[in-house]
C-alpha positions in Angstrom: -125.7 5.6 -58.6 -122.7 7.6 -57.7 -123.2 8.8 -54.1 -124.5 7.1 -51.0 -125.1 9.0 -47.8 -125.1 6.8 -44.7 -126.4 8.4 -41.4 -124.8 6.8 -38.4 -125.1 7.4 -34.7 -121.6 6.1 -33.9 -123.2 3.4 -31.8 -123.2 -0.4 -31.9 -125.3 -0.4 -35.1 -122.8 1.6 -37.2 -121.0 -1.6 -38.3 -124.3 -2.9 -39.6 -125.0 0.2 -41.7 -121.5 0.3 -42.9 -121.7 -3.3 -44.0 -124.7 -2.6 -46.2 -123.2 0.6 -47.5 -119.9 -1.2 -48.4 -121.8 -4.0 -50.3 -123.9 -1.5 -52.3 -121.0 0.9 -53.0 -118.8 -1.9 -54.2 -121.4 -3.3 -56.5 -122.3 0.1 -57.8 -118.8 1.7 -57.7 -120.3 4.5 -55.6 -118.8 6.9 -53.1 -120.0 6.7 -49.5 -120.4 9.6 -47.2 -120.7 8.7 -43.6 -122.7 11.4 -41.8 -123.1 11.9 -38.1 -125.4 14.7 -36.8 -124.1 16.0 -33.5 -126.4 17.8 -31.1 -126.3 21.6 -31.5 -124.2 23.5 -29.1 -125.9 25.1 -26.1 -127.0 28.6 -26.8 -124.1 30.2 -24.9 -121.3 28.3 -26.6 -119.4 30.7 -28.8 -120.1 33.6 -26.5 -118.3 34.7 -23.4 -121.1 33.7 -21.2 -121.3 30.2 -19.7 -118.6 28.1 -18.1 -115.5 27.6 -20.1 -115.3 23.9 -19.0 -118.6 23.2 -20.8 -117.3 24.8 -24.0 -114.0 22.8 -23.7 -115.9 19.5 -23.0 -118.2 20.1 -26.0 -115.2 20.8 -28.3 -113.5 17.6 -27.1 -116.6 15.6 -27.6 -116.9 16.9 -31.2 -113.3 16.1 -31.9 -113.7 12.6 -30.6 -116.8 12.1 -32.8 -115.0 13.4 -35.8 -112.0 11.0 -35.2 -114.5 8.1 -34.8 -116.2 9.0 -38.1 -112.9 9.3 -39.9 -112.0 5.8 -38.5 -115.2 4.4 -39.9 -114.4 5.9 -43.4 -110.9 4.3 -43.2 -112.5 0.9 -42.5 -114.6 1.2 -45.7 -111.6 2.3 -47.7 -109.9 -0.8 -46.5 -112.7 -2.8 -48.2 -112.0 -0.9 -51.4 -114.8 1.7 -51.1 -114.2 5.4 -51.5 -115.5 6.9 -48.3 -115.5 10.2 -46.3 -116.9 11.2 -43.0 -118.9 14.3 -42.4 -119.8 15.7 -39.0 -122.5 18.3 -38.8 -124.4 19.9 -36.0 -128.1 20.8 -35.9 -131.6 19.4 -36.2 -131.1 15.8 -37.4 -133.8 15.6 -40.1 -133.0 19.0 -41.6 -129.3 18.4 -41.6 -129.7 15.0 -43.3 -131.9 16.5 -46.0 -129.7 19.5 -46.5 -126.5 17.4 -46.8 -128.1 14.9 -49.1 -128.8 17.8 -51.5 -125.3 19.3 -51.2 -123.7 16.0 -51.8 -126.2 15.1 -54.6 -126.8 11.8 -52.9 -128.5 9.1 -54.9 -129.4 7.1 -51.9 -129.7 7.7 -48.1 -129.1 4.7 -45.8 -130.3 5.0 -42.2 -131.2 2.6 -39.4 -134.4 2.2 -37.6 -134.9 1.1 -34.0 -138.4 -0.1 -33.0 -139.3 1.9 -29.9 -142.5 2.2 -27.9 -145.2 4.8 -28.3 -143.9 7.1 -25.6 -140.4 7.3 -27.1 -141.7 7.9 -30.6 -144.1 10.5 -29.3 -141.4 12.4 -27.4 -138.5 12.1 -29.8 -140.0 10.9 -33.1 -138.4 8.5 -35.5 -135.7 9.7 -37.9 -136.5 7.0 -40.4 -140.2 7.8 -40.4 -139.6 11.5 -40.7 -137.2 10.9 -43.6 -139.8 8.8 -45.4 -142.2 11.7 -45.2 -139.8 14.5 -46.2 -137.0 13.1 -48.4 -137.0 13.4 -52.1 -134.0 11.1 -52.2 -134.5 7.3 -52.2 -134.1 5.7 -48.8 -132.8 2.3 -47.6 -133.9 1.8 -44.1 -132.1 -1.0 -42.1 -134.1 -2.4 -39.2 -132.1 -2.9 -36.1 -132.9 -5.8 -33.7 
């Protein structure tokens, strides 16, 4: 196993996922890719329509997420794990699957929150969707 892709939301559970990734990567001498999927831009971003302040706010938000992701990679490197961060925009499941193919990931690590029926019905579950669609092995970390 050479490459581990870790999907993180840059929330309170990122440390938990990074801990599992660091332990596995150290034992297997694998590289870790920390991936955050940012929401797609509103339709008008990149065009001259729409308020400039919204485009500026969105650009700053993406820069902040990228800096946070790079900081997470540095933490792993401090533990002796080769790590890089990657920030992509788009539909979450499709982007994870696409990047795992590009990176030739041997394992995808993601977290799973237990939500109620209404939440799952409205938004779905990333972990459950990956279980159905991924050809790459998954390690799903349950969050409390």
